[in-house]
Backbone as CSV, one residue per row, in Angstrom:
resi,resn,N_x,N_y,N_z,CA_x,CA_y,CA_z,C_x,C_y,C_z
1,MET,125.745,92.503,117.977,126.699,93.722,118.096,125.877,94.686,117.317
2,SER,125.330,95.660,118.200,124.778,97.073,117.384,125.928,97.870,116.973
3,GLY,125.559,98.727,116.042,126.300,100.040,115.297,125.646,101.310,115.405
4,ASP,126.033,102.315,115.664,125.233,103.591,115.914,125.062,104.096,114.838
5,VAL,123.602,104.353,114.573,123.001,104.876,113.323,123.447,106.405,113.335
6,GLY,123.405,107.209,114.558,123.466,108.654,114.646,122.415,109.471,113.857
7,ASP,122.400,110.678,114.501,121.289,111.512,113.944,119.812,110.806,114.589
8,GLY,119.879,110.375,115.710,118.481,109.941,116.471,118.224,108.417,115.930
9,ALA,118.636,107.992,115.040,117.979,106.838,114.111,118.145,105.449,114.963
10,ASP,119.532,105.557,115.687,120.052,104.154,116.648,119.217,104.308,117.732
11,GLY,118.165,103.097,117.741,117.304,102.965,119.167,116.031,103.953,118.896
12,ALA,116.052,105.033,118.103,114.623,105.439,117.973,113.785,105.320,117.679
13,ASP,112.399,105.990,117.892,111.227,105.287,117.796,110.996,105.720,116.167
14,GLY,110.558,104.415,115.431,109.963,104.924,114.023,108.686,104.705,114.278
15,ALA,107.675,104.287,113.242,106.486,104.138,113.147,105.831,103.404,114.197
16,ASP,104.959,104.039,114.733,103.888,103.537,116.065,104.772,102.956,116.829
17,GLY,105.854,103.654,117.398,106.670,102.946,118.519,107.503,102.053,118.166
18,VAL,107.680,101.842,117.162,108.931,100.892,116.365,110.245,101.165,116.629
19,VAL,111.174,100.673,117.251,112.654,100.852,117.541,113.289,100.210,116.297
20,VAL,114.261,101.217,115.727,115.365,100.477,114.630,116.423,100.787,115.292
21,ARG,117.573,100.040,114.777,118.803,99.695,115.328,119.878,98.962,114.026
22,VAL,120.767,99.325,114.002,121.749,98.878,112.979,122.557,97.525,113.993
23,GLN,122.501,96.479,113.515,123.273,95.196,113.971,124.204,95.260,112.924
24,LEU,125.647,95.027,113.320,126.819,94.758,112.431,126.623,93.321,112.142
25,GLU,126.395,92.568,112.793,126.614,91.262,112.778,125.550,90.359,113.766
26,GLY,125.401,89.146,113.193,124.470,88.359,114.083,122.964,88.682,113.931
27,ALA,122.346,89.241,112.785,121.003,89.315,112.957,120.064,88.070,112.118
28,GLY,121.267,87.342,111.661,120.673,86.055,110.979,119.013,85.641,111.427
29,ALA,119.223,85.054,112.731,117.785,84.767,113.305,116.916,85.602,113.184
30,VAL,116.756,86.770,113.490,115.900,87.628,113.220,115.452,87.550,111.614
31,CYS,116.174,87.759,110.438,116.316,87.657,109.250,115.356,86.355,108.915
32,ALA,115.783,85.164,109.355,115.151,84.001,109.224,113.569,84.047,109.255
33,ALA,113.490,84.558,110.781,111.961,84.895,111.362,111.173,85.726,110.539
34,VAL,111.582,86.536,110.131,110.848,87.437,108.971,110.686,86.975,108.029
35,LEU,111.665,86.386,107.133,111.537,85.822,105.747,110.441,84.562,105.922
36,ALA,110.549,83.776,106.994,109.553,82.792,107.040,108.280,83.223,107.075
37,ALA,108.001,84.409,107.442,106.631,84.992,107.331,106.340,85.297,106.083
38,LEU,106.804,85.373,105.221,106.755,86.021,103.545,107.095,85.124,102.696
39,PRO,106.223,83.903,102.754,106.838,82.922,101.353,106.503,83.381,100.255
40,GLU,105.434,83.976,99.964,105.215,84.494,98.741,106.428,85.610,98.047
41,TRP,107.348,85.950,99.036,108.269,86.998,98.226,109.396,86.044,98.427
42,PHE,109.684,85.359,99.428,110.941,84.453,99.875,110.559,83.034,99.888
43,GLY,110.202,82.498,98.940,110.176,80.979,98.827,110.920,79.812,98.618
44,TYR,112.377,80.536,98.136,113.123,79.677,97.594,114.119,79.304,98.705
45,PRO,114.532,78.293,99.242,115.116,77.724,100.530,116.545,78.169,100.341
46,ASP,117.148,78.049,99.027,118.568,78.585,98.881,118.948,80.087,99.151
47,SER,117.811,80.814,98.142,117.893,82.154,98.432,117.735,83.011,100.005
48,VAL,116.988,81.944,100.636,116.585,82.730,102.159,117.452,81.939,102.832
49,ALA,118.589,80.915,102.673,119.717,80.480,103.660,120.811,81.752,103.210
50,ALA,120.893,82.261,101.818,121.819,83.319,101.641,121.789,84.512,102.163
51,TYR,120.486,85.023,102.335,119.785,86.244,103.306,120.562,86.260,104.660
52,VAL,119.941,84.813,104.929,120.193,84.699,106.529,121.658,84.816,106.865
53,ALA,122.581,84.280,105.998,124.197,84.210,105.817,124.660,85.866,105.683
54,ALA,123.871,86.520,105.042,124.392,87.979,104.829,123.871,88.695,106.034
55,ALA,122.718,88.397,106.551,122.330,89.319,107.899,123.143,88.952,109.297
56,GLU,123.672,87.415,109.064,124.522,87.169,109.965,125.935,87.849,110.216
57,HIS,126.490,88.063,108.731,127.746,88.881,108.920,127.870,90.381,108.352
58,GLU,126.682,90.915,107.736,126.754,92.141,107.134,125.675,93.155,108.372
59,PRO,125.847,94.550,108.056,125.029,95.525,108.507,123.584,95.332,108.279
60,THR,122.633,95.275,109.627,121.489,94.818,109.145,120.558,95.845,110.193
61,VAL,119.716,96.626,109.661,118.439,97.244,110.306,117.723,96.550,110.740
62,VAL,117.211,96.517,112.027,116.173,95.484,112.943,115.261,96.572,113.242
63,ALA,114.285,96.168,112.950,113.011,97.194,113.762,112.427,96.131,114.853
64,THR,111.953,96.825,115.605,111.217,95.793,116.502,110.444,96.694,117.401
65,THR,108.857,95.957,117.527,108.030,96.748,118.361,108.165,96.930,119.806
66,ALA,107.348,97.907,120.318,107.680,98.106,121.829,107.217,96.964,122.762
67,GLY,106.617,96.094,122.128,106.345,94.860,122.922,107.517,93.905,122.916
68,GLY,108.459,94.248,121.834,109.795,93.636,122.053,109.845,92.346,120.549
69,GLN,108.849,92.661,120.049,109.004,91.577,118.646,109.558,92.302,117.557
70,ASP,111.060,91.171,117.117,111.474,91.668,115.652,110.425,91.797,114.633
71,CYS,110.142,93.006,113.692,109.030,92.955,112.846,109.751,93.278,111.563
72,GLY,110.914,93.582,111.389,111.322,93.889,110.282,112.825,94.120,110.072
73,ILE,113.414,93.920,108.923,115.079,93.893,108.542,114.977,94.408,107.371
74,LEU,116.509,94.981,107.181,117.147,95.580,106.045,118.608,95.209,106.180
75,THR,119.050,94.260,105.139,120.373,93.954,104.975,121.374,94.418,104.378
76,LEU,122.426,95.190,104.408,123.155,96.186,103.460,124.523,95.257,102.942
77,ARG,125.054,95.455,101.887,126.501,94.874,101.589,127.068,96.454,101.004
78,LEU,128.282,96.595,101.330,128.891,97.772,100.916,129.626,97.065,99.754
79,HIS,129.685,97.693,98.829,130.452,97.319,97.766,131.298,98.031,97.481
80,SER,131.801,99.426,97.724,132.838,100.234,97.729,132.576,101.393,98.390
81,PRO,133.914,102.345,98.572,133.565,103.414,99.708,132.259,104.529,99.301
82,TYR,131.780,104.216,98.030,130.864,105.029,97.527,129.591,104.370,97.384
83,ALA,129.350,103.164,97.229,127.957,102.267,97.154,127.908,101.237,97.964
84,ALA,126.397,101.083,98.118,126.123,100.015,99.056,124.943,99.179,98.334
85,GLU,124.331,98.171,98.697,123.153,97.514,98.090,122.497,97.110,99.621
86,ILE,120.986,96.940,99.178,119.957,96.422,100.256,120.042,94.803,99.389
87,VAL,120.522,93.747,100.497,120.889,92.778,100.132,118.951,91.799,100.301
88,VAL,118.380,92.230,101.466,117.233,91.891,101.468,116.580,92.688,102.457
89,MET,115.253,92.838,102.624,114.473,93.996,103.372,113.071,92.899,103.238
90,GLY,112.591,92.952,104.577,111.107,92.341,104.873,110.601,92.959,106.259
91,VAL,108.969,93.148,106.033,108.711,93.365,107.322,107.529,92.388,107.419
92,LEU,107.093,91.869,108.620,106.053,90.805,108.919,104.956,91.224,108.330
93,PRO,104.047,90.605,107.873,102.664,90.742,107.191,102.057,91.867,108.024
94,GLN,101.646,91.397,109.334,100.746,92.333,109.989,101.275,93.768,110.497
95,TYR,102.514,94.147,109.907,103.082,95.133,110.202,103.183,96.179,108.713
96,HIS,102.733,95.360,107.809,102.972,96.026,106.464,102.104,97.509,106.317
97,ARG,102.462,98.435,105.370,101.797,99.839,105.491,102.011,100.408,106.656
98,ALA,102.738,100.223,107.393,102.571,100.823,108.708,103.896,102.039,108.908
99,GLY,104.566,101.935,107.735,105.561,102.478,108.085,106.939,102.279,108.471
100,ILE,107.254,101.142,108.499,108.250,100.254,109.248,109.445,100.166,107.812
101,GLY,108.958,99.821,106.767,109.966,99.907,105.835,110.414,101.005,105.486
102,ARG,109.657,102.220,105.672,110.200,103.377,105.397,111.223,103.545,106.608
103,ALA,111.022,103.663,107.803,111.777,103.576,109.189,112.891,102.739,108.924
104,LEU,112.870,101.407,108.497,114.040,100.885,108.217,115.265,101.793,106.887
105,LEU,114.661,101.725,106.037,115.507,102.677,104.915,115.962,103.837,105.418
106,GLU,115.377,104.522,106.086,115.993,106.145,106.469,116.927,105.626,107.423
107,ALA,116.914,104.568,108.666,117.907,104.310,109.309,119.232,103.861,108.586
108,ALA,118.999,103.072,107.278,119.971,102.538,106.477,120.587,103.619,105.622
109,GLU,120.069,104.476,105.538,120.558,105.755,104.851,121.208,106.330,105.482
110,SER,120.475,106.595,106.977,121.590,107.653,107.960,122.853,107.061,108.013
111,TRP,123.060,105.831,108.397,124.230,104.983,108.284,125.026,105.110,107.446
112,LEU,124.600,104.893,106.238,125.207,105.050,105.212,126.078,106.552,104.871
113,LEU,125.128,107.752,105.237,125.550,109.084,104.995,126.866,109.056,106.202
114,GLN,126.826,108.676,107.311,127.742,108.833,108.062,129.034,108.524,107.709
115,ARG,129.091,107.430,106.886,130.189,106.672,106.190,130.759,107.428,104.795
116,ASP,129.995,108.416,104.395,129.977,109.171,103.253,129.604,108.206,102.083
117,ILE,128.557,107.386,102.277,128.247,106.397,101.252,127.063,106.979,100.601
118,GLY,127.192,107.423,98.947,126.067,108.233,98.585,125.127,107.417,97.374
119,PHE,125.590,106.322,97.384,124.752,105.472,96.485,124.318,104.240,97.140
120,LEU,122.846,103.778,96.798,122.416,102.804,97.321,121.353,101.892,96.062
121,GLN,121.730,100.716,96.156,120.833,99.996,95.158,120.150,98.930,95.740
122,VAL,119.184,98.276,94.868,118.495,97.044,95.162,117.968,96.431,93.818
123,LYS,117.958,95.117,94.174,117.370,94.447,92.800,116.168,93.442,93.252
124,THR,115.302,93.948,92.179,113.991,93.094,92.691,113.508,92.700,91.435
125,LEU,112.186,92.162,91.443,111.582,91.477,90.309,111.129,92.381,89.202
126,SER,111.684,92.419,88.032,111.168,93.286,87.053,109.832,93.181,86.723
127,PRO,109.050,94.503,86.271,108.034,94.503,85.985,107.516,93.895,84.830
128,ARG,108.535,92.967,83.972,108.032,91.956,82.860,107.530,90.675,83.785
129,SER,107.734,90.637,84.810,106.732,89.613,85.664,105.569,90.296,86.185
130,ALA,104.536,89.815,86.150,103.246,90.382,86.510,102.736,89.946,87.829
131,ASP,103.752,89.958,88.789,103.477,89.768,90.314,102.903,90.994,90.941
132,ALA,101.846,90.771,91.333,101.240,91.824,92.375,102.197,91.956,93.237
133,GLY,102.612,91.191,94.142,103.485,91.757,95.205,104.703,92.133,95.051
134,TYR,105.203,92.041,93.866,106.415,92.433,93.479,106.296,93.901,92.770
135,ALA,105.069,94.030,92.231,104.463,95.378,91.617,104.550,96.817,92.978
136,ALA,103.958,96.120,94.156,104.055,96.753,95.424,105.509,97.189,95.801
137,THR,106.283,96.322,95.868,107.538,96.247,95.942,108.355,97.290,95.285
138,ARG,108.054,97.452,93.803,108.718,98.354,93.282,107.904,99.534,93.202
139,ALA,106.865,99.775,93.420,106.179,101.035,94.099,107.008,101.773,94.894
140,PHE,107.132,100.889,96.480,107.475,101.315,97.257,108.866,102.007,97.122
141,TYR,109.642,101.440,96.422,111.032,101.666,96.223,111.079,102.928,95.543
142,PHE,110.198,102.884,94.665,110.201,104.222,93.466,109.618,105.342,94.463
143,GLY,108.644,105.155,95.427,108.254,106.457,96.360,109.231,106.687,97.273
144,CYS,110.259,105.939,97.641,111.565,106.162,98.221,112.745,106.891,97.760
145,GLY,112.297,107.162,96.383,113.421,107.880,95.286,114.399,106.751,94.861
146,PHE,114.016,105.593,94.898,115.025,104.804,93.827,114.269,105.128,92.501
147,ARG,115.175,104.748,91.329,114.850,104.847,89.830,115.209,103.579,89.367
148,PRO,114.626,102.933,88.388,114.996,101.579,87.467,116.578,102.037,86.928
149,LEU,117.220,101.701,86.959,118.657,101.500,86.287,118.791,100.624,85.128
150,GLU,118.589,99.071,85.398,118.959,98.302,84.166,118.055,97.012,84.713
151,GLU,117.412,96.410,83.627,116.923,95.152,83.908,117.995,94.026,83.550
152,MET,117.987,92.963,84.056,118.784,91.806,84.197,118.094,90.540,84.035
153,PRO,117.895,90.010,83.001,116.882,89.003,82.761,117.412,87.599,82.966
154,GLU,118.950,87.526,82.921,119.366,86.285,83.220,119.684,86.420,85.011
155,LEU,120.110,87.044,85.394,120.404,87.438,86.687,119.864,86.043,87.420
156,TRP,118.365,85.768,87.663,117.718,84.826,88.566,117.184,83.979,87.758
157,GLY,117.301,83.946,86.438,116.426,83.008,85.321,115.567,83.536,84.500
158,THR,115.327,83.431,83.757,114.507,83.928,82.482,112.832,84.182,83.064
159,ASP,112.712,83.281,83.999,111.206,83.198,84.587,111.347,84.499,85.474
160,GLN,112.279,84.562,86.156,112.388,85.951,87.286,113.487,87.100,86.858
161,PRO,113.140,87.988,85.840,113.935,89.029,85.436,114.027,89.440,86.738
162,ALA,115.579,90.427,86.629,115.644,90.924,88.042,115.611,92.580,87.386
163,LEU,115.281,93.571,88.197,115.499,94.823,88.051,116.338,95.375,89.221
164,GLN,117.636,96.198,88.546,118.266,97.114,89.428,117.645,98.342,89.648
165,MET,117.441,98.795,90.660,117.079,100.119,90.941,118.134,100.931,91.859
166,ILE,118.468,102.199,91.842,119.521,102.942,92.428,118.862,104.463,93.169
167,LYS,119.409,104.762,93.986,119.351,106.180,94.577,120.624,106.782,95.087
168,THR,120.517,107.929,94.927,121.448,108.755,95.200,121.023,109.400,96.599
169,ILE,121.887,108.962,97.495,121.662,109.605,99.109,122.138,110.611,99.548
170,ALA,123.333,110.903,98.832,124.069,112.270,99.000,124.450,112.962,97.979
171,PRO,124.848,114.051,98.122,125.634,114.675,97.037,127.185,114.112,96.875
172,PRO,127.434,114.012,95.682,129.133,113.647,95.496,130.136,114.472,96.355
173,PRO,131.089,113.804,97.135,131.773,114.572,97.762,132.766,115.592,97.158
174,THR,132.975,117.040,97.639,133.785,117.642,97.221,135.550,117.276,97.104
175,VAL,135.646,116.347,98.036,137.032,115.810,98.184,137.482,114.592,96.982
176,VAL,138.443,114.712,96.130,138.368,113.428,95.564,139.154,112.318,96.257
177,ARG,138.430,111.225,96.057,139.313,110.443,97.084,140.059,109.125,96.055
178,SER,141.281,108.791,96.425,142.074,108.209,95.825,142.161,106.501,95.954
179,ASP,141.303,106.324,97.040,141.326,104.947,97.570,140.074,103.822,96.800
180,VAL,139.958,104.185,95.870,139.044,103.290,94.852,139.820,102.438,93.771
């Protein structure tokens, strides 16, 4: 089931002819295929199973090449009427540094903005861990406007300290909501 991203992002061409779309559910198989190609980031079977389950039931932006290959995913979790989280994001290795990650993020942000959701967070490995791959991941998010909010050394275990990053994707609403 696909959802309309709006502003030309649903089904629109992204980087190098890649098309991005939001699937409101049913993207678990795509998630599994992408994560299987990224074992250095997603090497824990229990975590991968949780990500696949999330993509099966939560909004997921999917990137597809002109040749029909699904090459990237970004799954969202809506926490409140104001805030969402990137549960998992991945791009097949052969498409890294081609703008697909940014296209996924832009489509997700557009979809969230249509719902007046103004805050987006992501958790990644803290710089306390000297992992070069995750240093690049943090640099990507920083370059896309995310800023470090809090380190959570116990969330994933002391050997994998988490870093929560956050981004404002819209100005606060001018109307006060009472549904929180």
